[in-house]
Backbone as a printed PyTorch tensor [residue, N CA C, xyz], in Angstrom:
tensor([[[ 94.1000,  65.3070, 222.9540],
         [ 94.3530,  66.8790, 222.6260],
         [ 93.3990,  67.3900, 223.6500]],

        [[ 92.6160,  66.1550, 223.8650],
         [ 91.6660,  67.2780, 225.1590],
         [ 92.7390,  67.8090, 226.1920]],

        [[ 93.3780,  66.8270, 226.7060],
         [ 93.7210,  66.9690, 228.1000],
         [ 95.2120,  67.3530, 227.7830]],

        [[ 95.2930,  67.7390, 226.7290],
         [ 96.5740,  69.2930, 226.6960],
         [ 95.4710,  70.7670, 226.7470]],

        [[ 94.8450,  70.0870, 226.2940],
         [ 93.7120,  71.9190, 225.9570],
         [ 93.3350,  71.8040, 227.2370]],

        [[ 93.1980,  70.3350, 228.8500],
         [ 92.5920,  71.4290, 229.7970],
         [ 93.9000,  72.1810, 230.5300]],

        [[ 94.9170,  70.9350, 230.7440],
         [ 96.7800,  71.7960, 231.7700],
         [ 96.6830,  72.7060, 231.0120]],

        [[ 96.5000,  73.2990, 230.0210],
         [ 97.2200,  74.7540, 229.3300],
         [ 96.2680,  75.5740, 229.8060]],

        [[ 94.8160,  75.2980, 230.2840],
         [ 93.4710,  75.5010, 230.7330],
         [ 94.1640,  76.2940, 231.8830]],

        [[ 93.8510,  75.1780, 233.0600],
         [ 94.0570,  75.4670, 234.1130],
         [ 95.7980,  75.9120, 234.0390]],

        [[ 97.0390,  76.0390, 233.9590],
         [ 98.2160,  76.5060, 233.7670],
         [ 97.7720,  77.8990, 233.7640]],

        [[ 97.0830,  77.8420, 232.3260],
         [ 96.3310,  79.9950, 231.9850],
         [ 96.0860,  80.2590, 233.0330]],

        [[ 94.4780,  79.8890, 234.1670],
         [ 93.8000,  80.9100, 234.8070],
         [ 94.7760,  80.1620, 235.6980]],

        [[ 95.7930,  78.6820, 236.0820],
         [ 96.2920,  80.0150, 237.8590],
         [ 97.3070,  80.4310, 237.2460]],

        [[ 97.6170,  80.8450, 236.4270],
         [ 98.8740,  81.5870, 236.2480],
         [ 98.2480,  83.3400, 236.1630]],

        [[ 96.8700,  83.9780, 236.0340],
         [ 96.2790,  85.1610, 235.5840],
         [ 95.7010,  84.8670, 238.0090]],

        [[ 95.2940,  83.8680, 238.3320],
         [ 95.4230,  84.5400, 239.7940],
         [ 96.4500,  84.5730, 240.2340]],

        [[ 97.7650,  84.3430, 240.0200],
         [ 99.2480,  84.5930, 240.3610],
         [ 99.2550,  86.4600, 240.6170]],

        [[ 99.4070,  86.6500, 239.3470],
         [ 98.9400,  87.7650, 239.1140],
         [ 98.4560,  88.8080, 239.3920]],

        [[ 97.2450,  88.7470, 239.8480],
         [ 96.4320,  88.9990, 240.6070],
         [ 97.0360,  88.8020, 242.1540]],

        [[ 97.4630,  87.9730, 242.5900],
         [ 97.9210,  87.5780, 244.3360],
         [ 99.1140,  88.5690, 244.1550]],

        [[100.5020,  88.1850, 242.8420],
         [101.1170,  89.6400, 242.7340],
         [100.6180,  91.5350, 243.0400]],

        [[ 99.9740,  91.2820, 242.7000],
         [ 98.6950,  93.3720, 243.1590],
         [ 98.9120,  93.2050, 244.3040]],

        [[ 98.7300,  92.3910, 244.8290],
         [ 97.6470,  92.5190, 246.2450],
         [ 99.5560,  92.0270, 247.2430]],

        [[100.5430,  91.0720, 246.9930],
         [101.4980,  91.4070, 247.9030],
         [102.3380,  92.2640, 247.6840]],

        [[102.5150,  93.2810, 246.8930],
         [102.5580,  94.4560, 246.3600],
         [101.5940,  95.4830, 246.7620]],

        [[100.6220,  95.2720, 247.5030],
         [100.7860,  96.8360, 247.6140],
         [100.5030,  96.0620, 249.0990]],

        [[100.7100,  95.1300, 249.5100],
         [ 99.9710,  94.5080, 250.8050],
         [101.7350,  94.2490, 251.8410]],

        [[102.6970,  93.7530, 251.4750],
         [104.0160,  94.0610, 251.5900],
         [105.3610,  95.2450, 250.9840]],

        [[104.7290,  95.3140, 250.3510],
         [105.9260,  96.8160, 249.7260],
         [106.1610,  98.0740, 250.2780]],

        [[107.2310,  98.6550, 250.0180],
         [107.4850,  99.9030, 250.9330],
         [106.6210, 100.4750, 250.5640]],

        [[106.7260, 101.6460, 251.1310],
         [105.8580, 102.8420, 250.9110],
         [106.7470, 103.3890, 249.8260]],

        [[105.7730, 104.0360, 249.0080],
         [106.0010, 104.0020, 247.3890],
         [107.7340, 105.6270, 247.9020]],

        [[108.1350, 106.1900, 247.1510],
         [109.2790, 107.0480, 247.8990],
         [109.6360, 107.2640, 245.8680]],

        [[109.2090, 106.9750, 245.3720],
         [109.9340, 107.0360, 243.8890],
         [110.9850, 106.0810, 244.6370]],

        [[111.4200, 105.3720, 242.4900],
         [112.3450, 104.1360, 241.8870],
         [113.4310, 105.5920, 240.9020]],

        [[114.1770, 104.7650, 240.9570],
         [115.4030, 105.5720, 240.0640],
         [114.4290, 105.4140, 238.4410]],

        [[114.6260, 106.2210, 237.6950],
         [113.7160, 106.2470, 236.4310],
         [114.7580, 104.8740, 235.1230]],

        [[115.5440, 104.8600, 235.4790],
         [116.8540, 104.6170, 234.8310],
         [115.7690, 102.6280, 235.2460]],

        [[115.5670, 102.4730, 235.7550],
         [115.2420, 100.8520, 236.5450],
         [113.3350, 100.8540, 235.3380]],

        [[112.7680, 101.4760, 236.0550],
         [112.3280, 102.1060, 235.1060],
         [111.8670, 102.1050, 233.4920]],

        [[112.3230, 102.3890, 232.9420],
         [112.9740, 102.4970, 231.6260],
         [113.8350, 100.9980, 231.2280]],

        [[114.4760, 100.4790, 232.0240],
         [114.8890,  99.2340, 231.7960],
         [113.6170,  98.1820, 231.6940]],

        [[112.3600,  97.7670, 232.6960],
         [111.5280,  97.4030, 232.6760],
         [111.2680,  97.5510, 231.6350]],

        [[110.5180,  98.7640, 230.8880],
         [110.1350,  99.1600, 229.9540],
         [109.9910,  99.0260, 228.4870]],

        [[111.7330,  98.4990, 228.2680],
         [112.6180,  98.6090, 226.9580],
         [111.6620,  97.0000, 227.2780]],

        [[112.0260,  95.9530, 228.5600],
         [112.5620,  94.4770, 228.3210],
         [110.8960,  94.3850, 227.9840]],

        [[110.4180,  95.5590, 228.0750],
         [108.1080,  94.4740, 228.5180],
         [107.5670,  94.4530, 226.7580]],

        [[108.8950,  95.6960, 225.9730],
         [108.1820,  95.7790, 224.7020],
         [108.7510,  94.2390, 223.8280]],

        [[109.9340,  94.2520, 224.5050],
         [110.9760,  93.1710, 223.9330],
         [109.7000,  91.6930, 224.4440]],

        [[109.5940,  91.5670, 225.4830],
         [108.6820,  90.1530, 225.9500],
         [107.4610,  90.7280, 224.3650]],

        [[107.0800,  91.4200, 224.8900],
         [105.4500,  91.2030, 223.8840],
         [105.6770,  90.9520, 222.1150]],

        [[107.1270,  91.5440, 222.1830],
         [107.2230,  90.9210, 220.5090],
         [107.4420,  89.4150, 220.6890]],

        [[108.7030,  88.8850, 221.2720],
         [109.0970,  87.4970, 221.6220],
         [107.6770,  86.9670, 221.1030]],

        [[106.2570,  87.2680, 221.9130],
         [105.1460,  86.1010, 222.7450],
         [105.1130,  86.5890, 221.3360]],

        [[105.0500,  87.1920, 220.0890],
         [103.7850,  87.2250, 218.6370],
         [104.5930,  86.6940, 218.3980]],

        [[105.9170,  86.7570, 218.0840],
         [107.3880,  84.7360, 217.7170],
         [107.0420,  84.3080, 217.6970]],

        [[106.6720,  83.3440, 218.9250],
         [106.3340,  82.7070, 220.2040],
         [104.9410,  81.5610, 219.3510]],

        [[104.7550,  82.8810, 219.2430],
         [102.9750,  82.0970, 219.0000],
         [102.4180,  81.9180, 217.3170]],

        [[103.7400,  82.8720, 216.4770],
         [103.0690,  82.1510, 215.7260],
         [104.4890,  81.4130, 214.6810]],

        [[105.9190,  80.9370, 215.8150],
         [106.9340,  80.2310, 215.2930],
         [105.9210,  77.9600, 215.8240]],

        [[106.4800,  78.2030, 217.1730],
         [105.6970,  77.1610, 217.8980],
         [104.3670,  76.6810, 217.5560]],

        [[103.0410,  77.8800, 217.9170],
         [101.7620,  77.3560, 218.9070],
         [100.5210,  77.1030, 217.0450]],

        [[101.1770,  78.2060, 216.6630],
         [100.6140,  78.3020, 214.9350],
         [100.8300,  77.3700, 214.2520]],

        [[101.5320,  77.5760, 213.7130],
         [102.4140,  76.1690, 213.0070],
         [102.5810,  74.5940, 213.5170]],

        [[102.8160,  74.0580, 215.0040],
         [101.6310,  73.2320, 215.9870],
         [100.2620,  72.8970, 215.0560]],

        [[ 99.9770,  74.3430, 215.4390],
         [ 98.0700,  74.2430, 215.3460],
         [ 98.3510,  73.2280, 213.9510]],

        [[ 98.7640,  73.9520, 213.3030],
         [ 98.1450,  73.6070, 211.6010],
         [ 98.6130,  72.8870, 211.2570]],

        [[ 98.5460,  71.9510, 211.8500],
         [ 99.2090,  70.2150, 211.6060],
         [ 98.6380,  69.0060, 212.3300]],

        [[ 98.2960,  70.1200, 214.1930],
         [ 97.5890,  69.5840, 213.7510],
         [ 95.9220,  69.6090, 213.7020]],

        [[ 95.7690,  69.9720, 213.1700],
         [ 94.1110,  70.6370, 212.5220],
         [ 94.0190,  69.3930, 211.3000]],

        [[ 94.9080,  68.4270, 210.4900],
         [ 94.9800,  67.5070, 209.6070],
         [ 95.5680,  65.8970, 210.2600]],

        [[ 96.5710,  66.4550, 210.3990],
         [ 96.8060,  65.5880, 211.6880],
         [ 96.8470,  65.7160, 213.2720]],

        [[ 96.3930,  65.2160, 213.4110],
         [ 95.5930,  65.8460, 215.3580],
         [ 96.2780,  64.7930, 216.2660]],

        [[ 96.4100,  63.1960, 216.2360],
         [ 97.5710,  62.2850, 216.6620],
         [ 98.6720,  63.1540, 216.3600]],

        [[ 99.4500,  63.6450, 215.9850],
         [101.2880,  63.6590, 215.6540],
         [101.6550,  64.5810, 217.0240]],

        [[102.3690,  63.1370, 217.7930],
         [102.7480,  63.6530, 219.0170],
         [103.9510,  64.7240, 218.6700]],

        [[105.0700,  64.4420, 218.4550],
         [105.9180,  66.9470, 217.9860],
         [104.7750,  66.8630, 218.3550]],

        [[104.3180,  67.3770, 217.5620],
         [103.0670,  69.2380, 217.2610],
         [102.4190,  69.2240, 218.3650]],

        [[101.7870,  68.2390, 218.9250],
         [101.2290,  68.5230, 220.0870],
         [102.3880,  69.2260, 221.2250]],

        [[103.2900,  69.0500, 220.6570],
         [104.0150,  69.0950, 221.9130],
         [105.1280,  70.2390, 221.5190]],

        [[104.8530,  70.9680, 220.8040],
         [105.6530,  72.1460, 219.3630],
         [103.8930,  73.0290, 220.0840]],

        [[103.0000,  72.8220, 219.9950],
         [102.2980,  73.4440, 220.8170],
         [101.1090,  73.9400, 221.4310]],

        [[101.7230,  72.6000, 222.5010],
         [101.1740,  73.1910, 223.9710],
         [102.4330,  73.7600, 224.5280]],

        [[104.3790,  73.6190, 224.3040],
         [105.2840,  74.3950, 224.9050],
         [104.6940,  76.0410, 223.9370]],

        [[104.7830,  75.5870, 223.2110],
         [104.6160,  77.0600, 222.7480],
         [103.7030,  78.0110, 223.6940]],

        [[102.2470,  77.1290, 224.5180],
         [101.5420,  77.8730, 224.9970],
         [102.3060,  78.1370, 226.2650]],

        [[102.6150,  77.5680, 226.9140],
         [103.5800,  77.4650, 228.3690],
         [104.6330,  78.4750, 227.6510]],

        [[105.2730,  78.4680, 226.7190],
         [106.1920,  79.1850, 226.7240],
         [105.8000,  81.2870, 226.8980]],

        [[104.4420,  80.6720, 225.9670],
         [104.2610,  82.0500, 226.0170],
         [103.2450,  83.0420, 227.3670]],

        [[102.9520,  81.8940, 227.7340],
         [102.0640,  82.4760, 229.5670],
         [103.0150,  82.1630, 230.0160]],

        [[104.0960,  81.7210, 230.4100],
         [106.0080,  82.3510, 230.9420],
         [106.2970,  83.6750, 230.7080]],

        [[106.3620,  84.0980, 229.9300],
         [106.6070,  85.6330, 228.9090],
         [105.9720,  86.7880, 230.0980]],

        [[104.0820,  86.3030, 229.3080],
         [102.6710,  86.8980, 229.9560],
         [103.5660,  87.1020, 231.6390]],

        [[103.9560,  86.3840, 232.1160],
         [103.7320,  85.9660, 233.4070],
         [105.1990,  87.3880, 234.4410]],

        [[106.3310,  86.9610, 233.2810],
         [106.9680,  88.2110, 233.6200],
         [107.0690,  89.4000, 233.8820]],

        [[106.1310,  89.6230, 233.0840],
         [105.7160,  91.0980, 232.2160],
         [105.2390,  91.4440, 234.0740]],

        [[104.6080,  90.5150, 234.3250],
         [103.0660,  90.7710, 235.7310],
         [104.9010,  90.3980, 236.7080]],

        [[105.8120,  89.9190, 236.8190],
         [106.4090,  89.7430, 237.7540],
         [107.2420,  91.8510, 237.5770]],

        [[107.8050,  92.1170, 236.7500],
         [108.5860,  93.6950, 236.2380],
         [107.6530,  94.0230, 237.4210]],

        [[105.9380,  94.5110, 236.8850],
         [105.3770,  95.5240, 238.1310],
         [105.9050,  94.8160, 239.4530]],

        [[105.5830,  93.7100, 239.9140],
         [105.7750,  93.4700, 240.7120],
         [107.3980,  94.2730, 241.4660]],

        [[108.0640,  93.7520, 240.5870],
         [110.1960,  94.0170, 241.2470],
         [109.6070,  95.4090, 241.3540]],

        [[109.3540,  97.3160, 240.3000],
         [109.1480,  98.1560, 240.4890],
         [107.6660,  98.4170, 241.5880]],

        [[108.0600,  97.5400, 242.7100],
         [106.5570,  97.2720, 244.1840],
         [107.3990,  97.7180, 244.2220]],

        [[108.3390,  96.4500, 244.7430],
         [109.3760,  95.9940, 245.9550],
         [109.9900,  97.6710, 245.8050]],

        [[110.5380,  98.0250, 244.4490],
         [111.5200,  98.6570, 244.6580],
         [110.8480, 100.0890, 244.9930]],

        [[110.0700, 100.2680, 245.5030],
         [109.4180, 101.3380, 245.6230],
         [108.5700, 101.9540, 245.1530]],

        [[108.1140, 101.6770, 244.1810],
         [107.7830, 102.8990, 242.9230],
         [106.3100, 102.3560, 243.4560]],

        [[105.9040, 103.9500, 242.6500],
         [104.3030, 104.0300, 243.2420],
         [103.3590, 102.5670, 242.2240]],

        [[101.7350, 102.3910, 243.4290],
         [100.7950, 100.8200, 242.6700],
         [101.0950, 101.3250, 241.0170]],

        [[100.8610, 102.5270, 240.2870],
         [100.1150, 103.1090, 239.0660],
         [101.1310, 102.6930, 238.4070]],

        [[102.1730, 102.7340, 238.7780],
         [103.5260, 102.8510, 238.2500],
         [103.4400, 100.8800, 237.4190]],

        [[103.4510,  99.7700, 238.2910],
         [103.1920,  98.5730, 238.4870],
         [102.2750,  98.2580, 238.1960]],

        [[101.0300,  98.8410, 237.5360],
         [ 99.3310,  98.1810, 237.8110],
         [ 99.5460,  97.9490, 235.8150]],

        [[100.3870,  98.9140, 235.0230],
         [100.4370,  99.2220, 233.8420],
         [101.0540,  97.3020, 233.4840]],

        [[102.0620,  96.9530, 234.0020],
         [102.7060,  95.6240, 234.3890],
         [101.8550,  94.7200, 234.5160]],

        [[101.6090,  94.9760, 234.9510],
         [100.0940,  93.7700, 235.4280],
         [ 98.6510,  93.9140, 234.9400]],

        [[ 98.7410,  94.7660, 234.7620],
         [ 97.7660,  94.2380, 233.9310],
         [ 97.6910,  94.4880, 232.0000]],

        [[ 99.2810,  94.2760, 231.7290],
         [ 99.4860,  94.3740, 230.7350],
         [ 99.6850,  92.4430, 230.9000]],

        [[100.3890,  92.0560, 231.3450],
         [100.8420,  90.6120, 231.6070],
         [ 98.9650,  89.8460, 231.2990]],

        [[ 98.3670,  90.2560, 232.3990],
         [ 97.0470,  89.6440, 232.6200],
         [ 96.6290,  89.7390, 231.2930]],

        [[ 96.8320,  91.4050, 230.7210],
         [ 95.4770,  90.8560, 229.8090],
         [ 96.3170,  90.4300, 228.3820]],

        [[ 97.2780,  90.1220, 227.9420],
         [ 98.1510,  88.8840, 227.2160],
         [ 97.5880,  87.5710, 227.9960]],

        [[ 97.8180,  87.3920, 228.6950],
         [ 97.9300,  86.2160, 229.1950],
         [ 96.4750,  85.6450, 229.2240]],

        [[ 95.8850,  86.9970, 229.4420],
         [ 94.0310,  86.1700, 229.0560],
         [ 93.6460,  86.2520, 227.7600]],

        [[ 93.9020,  87.0320, 226.8140],
         [ 93.6560,  86.7570, 225.7340],
         [ 94.3450,  86.0390, 224.6040]],

        [[ 94.8960,  85.2410, 225.2250],
         [ 96.4850,  84.5640, 224.2780],
         [ 96.1180,  82.7990, 225.3400]],

        [[ 94.2070,  82.3940, 225.6610],
         [ 93.9040,  81.4420, 225.6800],
         [ 94.0020,  79.6750, 224.8700]],

        [[ 93.5170,  78.8440, 224.7960],
         [ 95.0890,  77.6170, 224.4040],
         [ 92.6090,  77.9810, 223.4620]],

        [[ 93.9630,  77.0400, 221.8540],
         [ 92.4880,  77.2240, 221.7670],
         [ 92.7220,  76.0590, 220.8760]],

        [[ 91.2580,  75.1250, 220.1870],
         [ 91.3380,  73.5530, 219.9900],
         [ 91.8430,  74.5080, 218.3950]],

        [[ 92.8900,  73.2960, 217.6050],
         [ 93.1020,  73.6560, 216.4150],
         [ 91.8240,  73.4840, 215.3530]],

        [[ 92.2150,  73.2960, 214.8020],
         [ 90.3510,  72.9100, 213.6290],
         [ 91.4000,  73.3160, 212.3820]],

        [[ 90.4880,  72.5960, 211.1260],
         [ 91.1920,  72.8880, 210.0120],
         [ 90.8410,  73.8940, 209.1620]],

        [[ 91.6090,  73.4540, 208.4540],
         [ 91.0370,  75.0830, 207.9310],
         [ 89.8810,  75.5840, 206.3950]],

        [[ 89.4520,  74.2390, 206.6550],
         [ 88.2610,  74.2800, 206.5280],
         [ 86.5570,  74.8970, 207.7210]],

        [[ 87.0520,  74.7350, 208.5100],
         [ 86.3060,  75.3730, 209.8950],
         [ 85.8100,  73.8730, 210.4360]],

        [[ 85.8480,  73.0360, 209.6230],
         [ 85.3190,  71.6920, 210.3560],
         [ 85.7960,  70.5570, 211.0610]]])
């Protein structure tokens, strides 16, 4: 359990750092802001809302159920695998939000438009840090 927790923390912090790199790369190597087709912006915004909803579904179905099982049986390999997979899926979805910002930036949008996606991915990724499953009594 401890090893899985450390691995997830490394993945989380690596992905947080990559979002900062996306913002820097988008600004450094992206084209000059020239306006982007509003349709693309609307599509990414709609997808972002869907992704955020999916994040909460993944957390409820994989992470929270597996955490409840691990709280009572910490040696359950299947629950540990589901718990770890749920966190990695959550992190990948958060990263996708930030990638939307990078794609928009390379399509010519202003930094402020991309910044919303970067911040959204970063905040969700930071907020959903791995927590050790605890028993219902809190011990």
